[in-house]
N, C-alpha and C positions, 0 to 999 in steps of 0.2 A: 113445467111449464114449456120447456124449450122445445119439448118433442111436440105440443101441441101448436104451436108458432111454426115450425117445420112442416107439420103437415099442412098449416093453414097458408105455408109459402109454396109450398109444391100444387096444393088446390089453383091459387091464384095464378102459377106460371102457365100450368095448365090450361085452364079457361081461358088466360089472355093470349096465349098463343092459338088455341084454336079460333077466338075471335079473329085475330089476327089475319089468318090464312082465309077470312068470306070472302066474298066479296061485295060486300055492303061499305060503304067508307066511314057510318057509323057503326058498327060494327067494330072496323080497325082504331076508329079512335077510342072506340070502349077497351079495346084489347090491350092497347096500348097504356090506357090510363091503368088498367088491371096490372100490368106488368111492373109500371113503375110503383104500384102500391105492394106488391111482391117483393121488389126489392129495398123497399122502407122496410120493410117487417123484417128481411133478412140481413141487412145493416145492423138491426138492432138487435136480433137474435146472437149474429154473431160476435155481436160488442159484450155481451153476457148479460144477463137479467140479474142485479144485484138491489138487494134491499138496503137500504143505509142514508147514509144523511146527506145533505144536499152537498152539489160540486163545489162547494168551496171547501176548501182546506182550513183546517180550524184542529182541535184539540183533539177531536176523534177523527185523524187522517186515515187511518186505517182502514175506514168503511167508508168512503166515497164513492159516487157514480162518477163514471167517467161524461163529460158532457160534451166531448167531441165527436160520437157518434150522433147523438143530440142535435149538434147543431149542422152537420153535414146532412141531417134526415132532411132538417127543418130547413134549409138551402135546396136541397132536390125539390122537397112540395113546391115549393116556389116557383121552382124553374120547371117542372112540370104542369103545374098549373098553367103556366102561360105558353109551353108547347101545347097542350089540350086546346087552349083560347085560339091560339094560330092554326090547329087542325080542323076544328069547328068551323072557322071564317073561311078556312080554303075549302071546307069540305060544301058548306053553304054558296061560294062562289062557284066551285063546279056543279052544283046543283044549278044555278042558273045558267051558265054557260050550255052546259052537254042537254040539260031536261031531266037528267037521272042522278041516282046515290050511287049504282050499279057499275063495279067499273069495267066489266065489260059491255054494256051496251053504250058505250060512250062511241061518239061519231070521230072517222077518222084516225083509228086504231088498226091493230093489224090484222082484225077482223074483218073490217070494212075493206080494206086494201086488198083482202083475196077474193 
């Protein structure tokens, strides 16, 4: 199971980096979103996939699942949702101001000064 998740993390990272290196703002936003999902899977995989009881210690304290990675991932999901929403608003405002979503077509950039 860990091997399948490692392959999924590699695919998410590679597609995310490919999208971040593009010139379109929406592709950059989707790339950062895929990278954060890859990090979530990586943290869950590195924590170890165990089948056991609930994370509450009781009479079967030897087979519980560690709740800390799940709490960290939940916090990271909330933060990445906020950052993605901010990126969408920023891209919308950039599109209103410049009239394009492609980063090379902006007015006043280095290409316009040459």
